[in-house]
Biopython code that builds the backbone (N, CA, C, O; Angstrom):
import numpy as np
from Bio.PDB.StructureBuilder import StructureBuilder

atoms = [
    (1, "MET", "N", (70.617, 93.517, 87.326)),
    (1, "MET", "CA", (71.210, 92.701, 86.675)),
    (1, "MET", "C", (70.981, 91.290, 87.298)),
    (1, "MET", "O", (70.983, 91.226, 88.527)),
    (2, "THR", "N", (70.753, 89.982, 86.462)),
    (2, "THR", "CA", (70.662, 88.761, 86.950)),
    (2, "THR", "C", (71.567, 87.900, 86.117)),
    (2, "THR", "O", (71.430, 87.674, 84.915)),
    (3, "ALA", "N", (72.554, 87.429, 86.946)),
    (3, "ALA", "CA", (73.459, 86.623, 86.513)),
    (3, "ALA", "C", (73.005, 85.059, 86.477)),
    (3, "ALA", "O", (72.614, 84.695, 87.586)),
    (4, "VAL", "N", (72.959, 84.083, 85.520)),
    (4, "VAL", "CA", (72.485, 83.025, 85.512)),
    (4, "VAL", "C", (73.765, 82.096, 85.118)),
    (4, "VAL", "O", (74.572, 82.427, 84.249)),
    (5, "PHE", "N", (73.832, 81.067, 85.761)),
    (5, "PHE", "CA", (75.042, 79.970, 85.854)),
    (5, "PHE", "C", (74.073, 78.606, 85.804)),
    (5, "PHE", "O", (73.395, 78.224, 86.758)),
    (6, "ASP", "N", (74.136, 78.020, 84.640)),
    (6, "ASP", "CA", (73.399, 76.626, 84.193)),
    (6, "ASP", "C", (74.285, 75.838, 83.589)),
    (6, "ASP", "O", (74.449, 75.855, 82.369)),
    (7, "GLN", "N", (74.986, 75.018, 84.457)),
    (7, "GLN", "CA", (75.792, 74.318, 83.729)),
    (7, "GLN", "C", (75.295, 72.866, 84.245)),
    (7, "GLN", "O", (74.653, 72.736, 85.287)),
    (8, "PRO", "N", (75.629, 71.886, 83.480)),
    (8, "PRO", "CA", (75.413, 70.283, 83.777)),
    (8, "PRO", "C", (76.108, 69.889, 84.847)),
    (8, "PRO", "O", (77.245, 70.354, 84.934)),
    (9, "GLU", "N", (75.677, 69.023, 85.848)),
    (9, "GLU", "CA", (76.509, 68.515, 86.903)),
    (9, "GLU", "C", (77.634, 67.543, 86.440)),
    (9, "GLU", "O", (77.401, 66.520, 85.796)),
    (10, "THR", "N", (78.662, 67.882, 86.759)),
    (10, "THR", "CA", (79.819, 66.855, 86.318)),
    (10, "THR", "C", (80.442, 66.573, 87.516)),
    (10, "THR", "O", (80.125, 67.139, 88.562)),
    (11, "GLU", "N", (81.522, 65.528, 87.414)),
    (11, "GLU", "CA", (82.468, 65.209, 88.724)),
    (11, "GLU", "C", (83.493, 66.489, 88.576)),
    (11, "GLU", "O", (83.632, 66.983, 87.458)),
    (12, "PRO", "N", (84.103, 66.947, 89.533)),
    (12, "PRO", "CA", (85.032, 67.878, 89.821)),
    (12, "PRO", "C", (86.227, 67.383, 89.387)),
    (12, "PRO", "O", (86.487, 66.235, 89.750)),
    (13, "GLU", "N", (87.198, 68.081, 88.551)),
    (13, "GLU", "CA", (88.768, 67.440, 88.200)),
    (13, "GLU", "C", (89.379, 67.808, 89.339)),
    (13, "GLU", "O", (89.075, 68.713, 90.116)),
    (14, "ALA", "N", (90.448, 66.877, 89.387)),
    (14, "ALA", "CA", (91.401, 66.991, 90.573)),
    (14, "ALA", "C", (92.176, 68.213, 90.029)),
    (14, "ALA", "O", (92.241, 68.492, 88.832)),
    (15, "PRO", "N", (92.780, 68.943, 91.067)),
    (15, "PRO", "CA", (93.776, 69.922, 91.204)),
    (15, "PRO", "C", (94.906, 69.555, 90.165)),
    (15, "PRO", "O", (95.242, 68.375, 90.063)),
    (16, "SER", "N", (95.376, 70.318, 89.556)),
    (16, "SER", "CA", (96.747, 70.331, 88.732)),
    (16, "SER", "C", (97.847, 70.054, 89.723)),
    (16, "SER", "O", (97.716, 70.421, 90.891)),
    (17, "GLU", "N", (98.909, 69.433, 89.315)),
    (17, "GLU", "CA", (100.078, 69.486, 89.941)),
    (17, "GLU", "C", (101.059, 70.346, 89.436)),
    (17, "GLU", "O", (102.015, 70.726, 90.112)),
    (18, "THR", "N", (100.851, 70.678, 88.233)),
    (18, "THR", "CA", (101.489, 71.375, 87.532)),
    (18, "THR", "C", (101.449, 72.971, 87.950)),
    (18, "THR", "O", (100.341, 73.508, 87.961)),
    (19, "PRO", "N", (102.588, 73.733, 88.286)),
    (19, "PRO", "CA", (102.147, 75.158, 88.572)),
    (19, "PRO", "C", (101.763, 75.794, 87.472)),
    (19, "PRO", "O", (102.030, 75.485, 86.310)),
    (20, "LEU", "N", (100.951, 76.945, 87.970)),
    (20, "LEU", "CA", (100.365, 78.046, 86.941)),
    (20, "LEU", "C", (101.255, 78.970, 86.773)),
    (20, "LEU", "O", (101.616, 79.472, 87.838)),
    (21, "ASP", "N", (101.870, 79.491, 85.613)),
    (21, "ASP", "CA", (102.824, 80.474, 85.212)),
    (21, "ASP", "C", (101.837, 81.674, 85.602)),
    (21, "ASP", "O", (100.825, 81.860, 84.927)),
    (22, "ALA", "N", (102.182, 82.580, 86.828)),
    (22, "ALA", "CA", (101.753, 83.689, 87.045)),
    (22, "ALA", "C", (102.186, 84.924, 86.835)),
    (22, "ALA", "O", (101.648, 85.943, 87.271)),
    (23, "SER", "N", (103.515, 84.843, 85.925)),
    (23, "SER", "CA", (104.014, 85.938, 85.659)),
    (23, "SER", "C", (103.572, 87.093, 85.404)),
    (23, "SER", "O", (103.943, 88.178, 85.853)),
    (24, "PHE", "N", (102.512, 86.768, 84.440)),
    (24, "PHE", "CA", (101.951, 88.020, 83.660)),
    (24, "PHE", "C", (100.869, 88.957, 84.569)),
    (24, "PHE", "O", (100.255, 89.964, 84.219)),
    (25, "LEU", "N", (100.868, 88.399, 85.588)),
    (25, "LEU", "CA", (99.858, 89.180, 86.577)),
    (25, "LEU", "C", (100.809, 90.273, 87.325)),
    (25, "LEU", "O", (100.273, 91.081, 88.083)),
    (26, "THR", "N", (102.037, 90.298, 87.143)),
    (26, "THR", "CA", (102.726, 91.336, 87.624)),
    (26, "THR", "C", (102.690, 92.669, 86.862)),
    (26, "THR", "O", (102.844, 93.780, 87.369)),
    (27, "GLY", "N", (102.484, 92.418, 85.684)),
    (27, "GLY", "CA", (102.571, 93.842, 84.953)),
    (27, "GLY", "C", (100.907, 94.200, 84.656)),
    (27, "GLY", "O", (100.719, 95.014, 83.753)),
    (28, "LEU", "N", (99.872, 93.732, 85.249)),
    (28, "LEU", "CA", (98.691, 94.126, 85.184)),
    (28, "LEU", "C", (98.138, 94.633, 86.542)),
    (28, "LEU", "O", (98.476, 94.193, 87.641)),
    (29, "ASN", "N", (97.089, 95.787, 86.269)),
    (29, "ASN", "CA", (96.324, 96.404, 87.432)),
    (29, "ASN", "C", (94.963, 96.453, 87.076)),
    (29, "ASN", "O", (94.773, 96.933, 85.958)),
    (30, "ALA", "N", (93.932, 96.090, 87.712)),
    (30, "ALA", "CA", (92.601, 96.035, 87.634)),
    (30, "ALA", "C", (92.067, 96.580, 88.780)),
    (30, "ALA", "O", (92.634, 96.662, 89.870)),
    (31, "ASP", "N", (90.744, 97.021, 88.445)),
    (31, "ASP", "CA", (89.888, 97.545, 89.777)),
    (31, "ASP", "C", (88.539, 97.201, 89.331)),
    (31, "ASP", "O", (88.054, 97.942, 88.476)),
    (32, "ILE", "N", (87.746, 96.080, 89.809)),
    (32, "ILE", "CA", (86.458, 95.842, 89.123)),
    (32, "ILE", "C", (85.563, 95.644, 90.501)),
    (32, "ILE", "O", (85.928, 95.192, 91.587)),
    (33, "GLN", "N", (84.287, 96.128, 90.095)),
    (33, "GLN", "CA", (83.110, 95.940, 91.068)),
    (33, "GLN", "C", (81.934, 95.490, 90.173)),
    (33, "GLN", "O", (81.412, 96.103, 89.242)),
    (34, "VAL", "N", (81.637, 94.248, 90.688)),
    (34, "VAL", "CA", (80.568, 93.640, 90.257)),
    (34, "VAL", "C", (79.303, 93.523, 91.392)),
    (34, "VAL", "O", (79.516, 92.973, 92.472)),
    (35, "ARG", "N", (78.008, 94.070, 91.064)),
    (35, "ARG", "CA", (76.804, 93.876, 91.827)),
    (35, "ARG", "C", (75.632, 93.097, 90.932)),
    (35, "ARG", "O", (75.595, 93.347, 89.727)),
    (36, "ALA", "N", (74.890, 92.368, 91.371)),
    (36, "ALA", "CA", (73.700, 91.893, 90.667)),
    (36, "ALA", "C", (72.529, 91.686, 91.695)),
    (36, "ALA", "O", (72.704, 91.310, 92.854)),
    (37, "ASP", "N", (71.442, 91.947, 91.186)),
    (37, "ASP", "CA", (70.173, 91.728, 92.225)),
    (37, "ASP", "C", (69.690, 90.609, 92.389)),
    (37, "ASP", "O", (68.773, 90.480, 93.200)),
    (38, "SER", "N", (70.180, 89.493, 91.656)),
    (38, "SER", "CA", (69.975, 87.934, 91.852)),
    (38, "SER", "C", (70.949, 87.333, 90.911)),
    (38, "SER", "O", (71.286, 87.807, 89.826)),
    (39, "ILE", "N", (71.324, 86.333, 91.407)),
    (39, "ILE", "CA", (72.123, 85.318, 90.729)),
    (39, "ILE", "C", (71.496, 83.784, 90.933)),
    (39, "ILE", "O", (71.262, 83.151, 91.963)),
    (40, "ALA", "N", (71.312, 83.433, 89.453)),
    (40, "ALA", "CA", (70.554, 81.996, 89.650)),
    (40, "ALA", "C", (71.431, 80.845, 89.157)),
    (40, "ALA", "O", (71.887, 80.783, 88.015)),
    (41, "MET", "N", (71.650, 79.812, 90.255)),
    (41, "MET", "CA", (72.394, 78.637, 89.658)),
    (41, "MET", "C", (71.901, 77.325, 90.380)),
    (41, "MET", "O", (71.207, 77.305, 91.397)),
    (42, "PRO", "N", (72.309, 76.387, 89.784)),
    (42, "PRO", "CA", (71.512, 75.322, 90.086)),
    (42, "PRO", "C", (71.573, 74.913, 91.668)),
    (42, "PRO", "O", (72.663, 74.900, 92.241)),
    (43, "LYS", "N", (70.465, 74.609, 92.297)),
    (43, "LYS", "CA", (70.264, 74.424, 93.859)),
    (43, "LYS", "C", (70.629, 75.485, 94.701)),
    (43, "LYS", "O", (70.532, 75.430, 95.927)),
    (44, "VAL", "N", (71.175, 76.743, 93.878)),
    (44, "VAL", "CA", (71.413, 77.937, 94.886)),
    (44, "VAL", "C", (70.634, 79.219, 94.532)),
    (44, "VAL", "O", (70.785, 79.532, 93.351)),
    (45, "SER", "N", (69.982, 79.896, 95.118)),
    (45, "SER", "CA", (69.375, 81.189, 94.830)),
    (45, "SER", "C", (69.980, 82.179, 95.468)),
    (45, "SER", "O", (69.941, 82.093, 96.695)),
    (46, "VAL", "N", (70.595, 83.201, 94.960)),
    (46, "VAL", "CA", (71.474, 84.221, 95.749)),
    (46, "VAL", "C", (70.323, 85.535, 95.426)),
    (46, "VAL", "O", (69.970, 85.870, 94.295)),
    (47, "ASN", "N", (69.939, 86.053, 96.490)),
    (47, "ASN", "CA", (69.213, 87.244, 96.455)),
    (47, "ASN", "C", (69.647, 88.373, 95.903)),
    (47, "ASN", "O", (69.039, 89.012, 95.044)),
    (48, "ARG", "N", (70.983, 88.720, 96.503)),
    (48, "ARG", "CA", (71.647, 89.994, 96.064)),
    (48, "ARG", "C", (73.163, 89.661, 96.343)),
    (48, "ARG", "O", (73.497, 89.204, 97.436)),
    (49, "GLY", "N", (73.993, 89.877, 95.425)),
    (49, "GLY", "CA", (75.415, 89.802, 95.713)),
    (49, "GLY", "C", (76.340, 90.757, 95.033)),
    (49, "GLY", "O", (75.923, 91.577, 94.216)),
    (50, "GLY", "N", (77.531, 90.655, 95.351)),
    (50, "GLY", "CA", (78.658, 91.290, 94.671)),
    (50, "GLY", "C", (80.096, 91.194, 95.458)),
    (50, "GLY", "O", (80.337, 90.711, 96.564)),
    (51, "PHE", "N", (80.935, 91.797, 94.544)),
    (51, "PHE", "CA", (82.825, 91.770, 95.118)),
    (51, "PHE", "C", (83.123, 92.954, 94.337)),
    (51, "PHE", "O", (82.618, 93.569, 93.398)),
    (52, "HIS", "N", (84.235, 93.043, 95.161)),
    (52, "HIS", "CA", (85.137, 94.154, 94.485)),
    (52, "HIS", "C", (86.543, 93.297, 94.465)),
    (52, "HIS", "O", (87.083, 92.762, 95.433)),
    (53, "LEU", "N", (86.994, 93.313, 93.069)),
    (53, "LEU", "CA", (88.197, 92.722, 92.888)),
    (53, "LEU", "C", (89.296, 93.570, 92.338)),
    (53, "LEU", "O", (89.145, 94.130, 91.252)),
    (54, "ARG", "N", (90.560, 93.710, 93.139)),
    (54, "ARG", "CA", (91.453, 94.438, 92.930)),
    (54, "ARG", "C", (92.903, 93.636, 92.636)),
    (54, "ARG", "O", (93.299, 92.718, 93.354)),
    (55, "LEU", "N", (93.555, 94.086, 91.580)),
    (55, "LEU", "CA", (94.841, 93.416, 90.895)),
    (55, "LEU", "C", (95.766, 94.172, 90.837)),
    (55, "LEU", "O", (95.605, 94.970, 89.913)),
    (56, "GLU", "N", (96.962, 94.364, 91.552)),
    (56, "GLU", "CA", (97.665, 95.355, 91.736)),
    (56, "GLU", "C", (99.281, 94.738, 91.690)),
    (56, "GLU", "O", (99.662, 94.100, 92.671)),
    (57, "ASP", "N", (100.068, 94.911, 90.712)),
    (57, "ASP", "CA", (101.269, 94.349, 90.625)),
    (57, "ASP", "C", (101.660, 92.911, 91.161)),
    (57, "ASP", "O", (102.648, 92.584, 91.818)),
    (58, "GLY", "N", (100.556, 92.108, 90.673)),
    (58, "GLY", "CA", (100.432, 90.653, 90.953)),
    (58, "GLY", "C", (99.652, 90.057, 92.305)),
    (58, "GLY", "O", (99.467, 88.863, 92.540)),
    (59, "ARG", "N", (99.245, 91.171, 93.126)),
    (59, "ARG", "CA", (98.713, 90.846, 94.170)),
    (59, "ARG", "C", (96.965, 90.888, 93.926)),
    (59, "ARG", "O", (96.371, 91.941, 93.693)),
    (60, "LEU", "N", (96.411, 89.792, 94.008)),
    (60, "LEU", "CA", (95.129, 89.731, 93.725)),
    (60, "LEU", "C", (94.412, 89.896, 95.096)),
    (60, "LEU", "O", (94.888, 89.224, 96.011)),
    (61, "ARG", "N", (93.288, 90.724, 95.396)),
    (61, "ARG", "CA", (92.419, 91.046, 96.364)),
    (61, "ARG", "C", (91.004, 91.000, 96.086)),
    (61, "ARG", "O", (90.619, 91.665, 95.124)),
    (62, "ILE", "N", (90.227, 90.393, 96.693)),
    (62, "ILE", "CA", (88.572, 90.144, 96.648)),
    (62, "ILE", "C", (88.388, 90.758, 98.053)),
    (62, "ILE", "O", (88.799, 90.174, 99.056)),
    (63, "ASP", "N", (87.811, 91.853, 98.095)),
    (63, "ASP", "CA", (87.471, 92.460, 99.483)),
    (63, "ASP", "C", (86.365, 93.616, 99.252)),
    (63, "ASP", "O", (86.840, 94.619, 98.719)),
    (64, "PRO", "N", (85.129, 93.670, 99.515)),
    (64, "PRO", "CA", (84.327, 92.477, 100.022)),
    (64, "PRO", "C", (83.849, 91.548, 99.121)),
    (64, "PRO", "O", (83.676, 92.010, 97.993)),
    (65, "LEU", "N", (83.576, 90.360, 99.271)),
    (65, "LEU", "CA", (82.507, 89.465, 99.000)),
    (65, "LEU", "C", (81.335, 89.339, 99.621)),
    (65, "LEU", "O", (81.429, 88.857, 100.750)),
    (66, "GLU", "N", (80.234, 89.618, 99.250)),
    (66, "GLU", "CA", (79.055, 89.365, 100.049)),
    (66, "GLU", "C", (77.665, 88.778, 99.006)),
    (66, "GLU", "O", (77.334, 89.113, 97.868)),
    (67, "LEU", "N", (77.225, 88.032, 99.722)),
    (67, "LEU", "CA", (75.997, 87.376, 99.169)),
    (67, "LEU", "C", (75.031, 87.169, 100.270)),
    (67, "LEU", "O", (75.183, 86.624, 101.363)),
    (68, "LYS", "N", (73.607, 87.946, 99.518)),
    (68, "LYS", "CA", (72.534, 87.198, 100.279)),
    (68, "LYS", "C", (71.833, 86.141, 100.073)),
    (68, "LYS", "O", (71.173, 86.144, 99.033)),
    (69, "LEU", "N", (71.759, 85.106, 100.835)),
    (69, "LEU", "CA", (71.021, 83.803, 100.531)),
    (69, "LEU", "C", (70.586, 83.189, 101.787)),
    (69, "LEU", "O", (71.095, 83.398, 102.888)),
    (70, "ALA", "N", (69.480, 82.318, 101.496)),
    (70, "ALA", "CA", (68.900, 81.485, 102.569)),
    (70, "ALA", "C", (68.551, 82.339, 103.753)),
    (70, "ALA", "O", (68.650, 81.742, 104.825)),
    (71, "GLY", "N", (68.184, 83.536, 103.818)),
    (71, "GLY", "CA", (67.697, 84.463, 104.845)),
    (71, "GLY", "C", (68.910, 84.985, 105.478)),
    (71, "GLY", "O", (68.803, 85.761, 106.427)),
    (72, "GLY", "N", (70.068, 84.621, 105.027)),
    (72, "GLY", "CA", (71.352, 85.298, 105.954)),
    (72, "GLY", "C", (72.215, 85.932, 104.801)),
    (72, "GLY", "O", (71.869, 86.066, 103.627)),
    (73, "THR", "N", (73.351, 86.278, 105.350)),
    (73, "THR", "CA", (74.513, 87.056, 104.435)),
    (73, "THR", "C", (75.815, 86.477, 104.885)),
    (73, "THR", "O", (76.152, 86.240, 106.045)),
    (74, "VAL", "N", (76.503, 86.285, 103.771)),
    (74, "VAL", "CA", (77.751, 85.792, 103.761)),
    (74, "VAL", "C", (78.717, 86.695, 103.038)),
    (74, "VAL", "O", (78.632, 87.029, 101.856)),
    (75, "LYS", "N", (79.789, 87.100, 104.038)),
    (75, "LYS", "CA", (80.753, 87.770, 103.816)),
    (75, "LYS", "C", (82.131, 87.275, 103.877)),
    (75, "LYS", "O", (82.508, 86.692, 104.893)),
    (76, "ALA", "N", (82.942, 87.462, 102.846)),
    (76, "ALA", "CA", (84.405, 87.051, 102.888)),
    (76, "ALA", "C", (85.107, 87.919, 102.282)),
    (76, "ALA", "O", (84.630, 88.923, 101.753)),
    (77, "SER", "N", (86.474, 87.577, 102.299)),
    (77, "SER", "CA", (87.523, 88.282, 101.771)),
    (77, "SER", "C", (88.900, 87.329, 101.363)),
    (77, "SER", "O", (89.256, 86.360, 102.035)),
    (78, "ALA", "N", (89.433, 87.696, 100.412)),
    (78, "ALA", "CA", (90.611, 86.730, 100.016)),
    (78, "ALA", "C", (91.737, 87.524, 99.257)),
    (78, "ALA", "O", (91.367, 88.343, 98.416)),
    (79, "THR", "N", (93.025, 87.358, 99.475)),
    (79, "THR", "CA", (94.033, 87.733, 99.016)),
    (79, "THR", "C", (94.854, 86.695, 98.633)),
    (79, "THR", "O", (94.911, 85.694, 99.346)),
    (80, "ALA", "N", (95.724, 86.805, 97.264)),
    (80, "ALA", "CA", (96.716, 85.880, 96.815)),
    (80, "ALA", "C", (97.633, 86.777, 96.168)),
    (80, "ALA", "O", (97.341, 87.855, 95.649)),
    (81, "GLN", "N", (98.851, 86.203, 96.249)),
    (81, "GLN", "CA", (99.941, 86.592, 95.511)),
    (81, "GLN", "C", (100.899, 85.711, 95.341)),
    (81, "GLN", "O", (101.319, 85.166, 96.362)),
    (82, "PRO", "N", (101.542, 85.306, 93.926)),
    (82, "PRO", "CA", (102.315, 84.365, 93.579)),
    (82, "PRO", "C", (103.678, 84.510, 94.476)),
    (82, "PRO", "O", (104.053, 85.634, 94.811)),
    (83, "ALA", "N", (104.322, 83.474, 94.810)),
    (83, "ALA", "CA", (105.542, 83.637, 95.729)),
    (83, "ALA", "C", (106.606, 83.600, 94.712)),
    (83, "ALA", "O", (107.688, 83.618, 95.299)),
    (84, "GLY", "N", (106.737, 83.563, 93.600)),
    (84, "GLY", "CA", (107.431, 83.624, 92.432)),
    (84, "GLY", "C", (106.682, 84.126, 91.015)),
    (84, "GLY", "O", (105.787, 84.955, 90.855)),
    (85, "SER", "N", (107.429, 83.265, 90.022)),
    (85, "SER", "CA", (106.869, 83.575, 88.953)),
    (85, "SER", "C", (105.585, 82.722, 88.550)),
    (85, "SER", "O", (104.773, 82.987, 87.664)),
    (86, "GLN", "N", (105.606, 81.408, 89.600)),
    (86, "GLN", "CA", (104.594, 80.542, 89.533)),
    (86, "GLN", "C", (103.891, 80.371, 90.533)),
    (86, "GLN", "O", (104.361, 80.735, 91.611)),
    (87, "CYS", "N", (102.668, 79.819, 90.498)),
    (87, "CYS", "CA", (101.879, 79.535, 91.633)),
    (87, "CYS", "C", (100.928, 78.429, 91.254)),
    (87, "CYS", "O", (100.621, 78.105, 90.106)),
    (88, "HIS", "N", (100.477, 77.862, 92.455)),
    (88, "HIS", "CA", (99.565, 76.426, 92.135)),
    (88, "HIS", "C", (98.374, 77.028, 92.142)),
    (88, "HIS", "O", (98.108, 77.937, 92.928)),
    (89, "PRO", "N", (97.351, 76.457, 91.045)),
    (89, "PRO", "CA", (95.967, 77.022, 90.871)),
    (89, "PRO", "C", (95.225, 76.382, 92.333)),
    (89, "PRO", "O", (94.044, 76.623, 92.582)),
]
sb = StructureBuilder()
sb.init_structure("model")
sb.init_model(0)
sb.init_chain("A")
sb.init_seg("    ")
for serial, (resi, resn, name, xyz) in enumerate(atoms, 1):
    if name == "N":
        sb.init_residue(resn, " ", resi, " ")
    sb.init_atom(name, np.array(xyz, "f"), 0.0, 1.0, " ", f" {name:<3s}", serial, name[0])
structure = sb.get_structure()
């Protein structure tokens, strides 16, 4: 599987100061695994990569995220949970 992200370069938008209503996440559960042999993006070529995303009762966890690029490996994990019914993006 090859993922291609080809978007024109634009100025990044400033983060919104308006809270994001994340209350809908509380009722959702998901377990998603994505793997790709290559990922093509402007100026970056990833040889192999993937992530495991879990959403359980409003808590989002990405563990692990792993990318093979530039002769090395990037590994990361992240967890996010709204402090109430709203969170900032």
